[in-house]
N, C-alpha and C positions, 0 to 999 in steps of 0.2 A: 520489856518494861510494861507494866500494867498501867492502864489509863482509864479512869472512870469519869463520871460527870463532873464532880468537884473533889478537891482534896480536903484535908482536915482544916486548912486555912480558909476554905471557901473559894479557892481559885479554880477556875475552869481548867481542866487538863487537856493536853493535846489530843486531837482526834475527835473530840466531842464538839459538835457544831452548835451555833447559836440558832434558836428557833426563829427569831425575828428575821435573820438573814434568809433562812429557808423559806419563810413566807413571802419575802420579797422576790425570791427566785421563782416561786410557784406562781406569783401573779404575772410574771412574764411568760409563763408556760401554762396557760389556763386549760389547754386541751389535753395535757399529758395525763395519763392514768396514774393513780397514786395508791400505794399500799402502805398503811401505817401498822406497825407491830408494837404492842405494848407488852413489855415483859419485866420480870423482877430484875434480871440482870442479863448481860450479853450472852452468857452460856446457855441460859434457858431458851432464849430466842433461837440460838443456833441449833440446839438439840431438837426442839419441837417444830421449828418452822424454817430452819436454814435452807433446805433444798427448795421449798416453795418460794421463799423470798428471792433466792438466786434465779430461779426460772422466771419469775415475774420481772426481775431486773433485766435479764437477757431478752425478754420480750418487749422492752422499752419502757417499762413502768419505773416511776420514781419511788424507791423503797426507803422508808425511814423506820428506824428502830428506836423506841423510847423506853429507857430503863430506869428503874427506881434505885438501883444500887450500883456501886462502882464495879468496873470490870474492864478487861482488855478490849480496846477498840479494834485491834488488828483483825480478829477473826471475822467480824462483820464487814470490814472493808474488803476482805478476800471474797465475800459473797455479794459485794456490790451494794451494800446498804450503808446509809449514813446514821450515825449514832447521836441521840439527843438525851437530855436529862428529862425524865418523865414529868416531874413536878413542875419544871419550868414550862414544859409543853402544855400542861394542863391549866395554866393560868387562864381564868375566865376571859373569854373573848368579849364579854360584855364591857370589860374595862379598856378594851383596845379601840383605837380609832378605826373607822371603817376602811380607811385606805391601807391599814396594816394587815387586813385579813385576806387570806388567799383562798383558792378553791379547796373544797373538801375531798378527802380520799374516797375513792370508789370502793375500797375494801379495807377492812380492819381485822386484825388477829389480836386477841386479848388473852393474856395468862389469867387463869382463875385466881392465882396469887395476887395479882394486881387488883382484881375486882374485890377480893377479900380485904385488901389493905387500904384501898381508896374508896371510902364509903360514898363519897359524892359521885364518883364515876359509876359505882355500882348502882346507886339509886336512880341516876339519870338513865343508865342503860336499861334497867328493868322497866322504868317508866315508859321508854320509847320502843320497847321490843316488838310491838305490834305494827310499827310502821315499816315500809318495805322499800327504802330508798338506797341502802348501802348493804353490801355483802359483809357479814361478820362471821368469824370463826373463832372458836376457843379450842384449847388443847388440854391434854391431861385428863385425869379421872375425876377430879374434884370440881364438879359443876355447882354453880349457885343453886341453892335449894329452890329458888323461884323458877328455875328451868326444869325441875323434875318432870319427866314425862313429855317434855316438849322438844327434846334434842334427838338427833340422829347422828350417826358417825359417817364421815366421808373420808376419803383418802386422796392423797396426791402422790402419784408415782414420779419419783425424781428422774430427770433426764440423766443421761450418762455424764454430762458435763457437771450437772448439779451434784451428783454423787461424788465425783472427783474433787470438786471444790469444797464440798461439805467435809470430806475427810481432811483436806488441808486446813479448814477452819478449826476442826476438832484438834488437830495437831498443834495449831497456833495457840489454842486455848488450854494446852496441856491436858487434853482429854484423849482417850484412847480412840484413834481413828476407826478401829475395827468395830466400835459400837455405833458408828453412824449408819443408820438404816437407809434403805432405798425407797421406803414408802413412809410418808408422814400421815398421821391421822388427826383429824379435827372433828370437833362437835359443832353443829350448827342447829338452829331452830328448824323445825319441820317445814315451816313455810318460808324459810330464808329471810325472816323479818328482823330488821334492825335499822335504826336511824341514830347514828351517834349525835348526841345533842351538840348544837353548834357552838355552845360556849365551852365544850370539853374536847373538841377535836384537836389532836396533837400537832398535825402538820398542815402545811398549806399557807 
């Protein structure tokens, strides 16, 4: 059974977590490392970053995936990630009371599709690209034009466990497990420079 952020009636579906509750948990675990993945849908996150987020989860990181479109939550659960609705996660933190804000992720992976569709996030990302506080990775070939000439390709070789679990996640998503690669490729700025704006960070 597929489950996405909300159904047509606006009701939150099973498996999609509340961001306010996640922030409350994060405040109780301020020293835990966090990875936030921003994707168009769950399948995109699994395809491009599923092995990396699994390996980070197994290393003790708190991994959250924030998606713009409905999708099945089960494949991400297989990989050890929690699923959230992207637009709810991107609500400006300026409007939140200080006590509701948790720690910021140490690493962020963003889909170019999300940057293209979320102009506010894109503008803020580009405006803060020269600050060096958080690791950011993008995937795919369609890079923002603002980053032309500034990116290099890096790779993550999946552990044996990550390869096995990624294949299971593919199968759960009705995708061909044989297409799950053992290496994932990301684009990053040449100086590893990125600071997610504090009013746009999705988790914590």
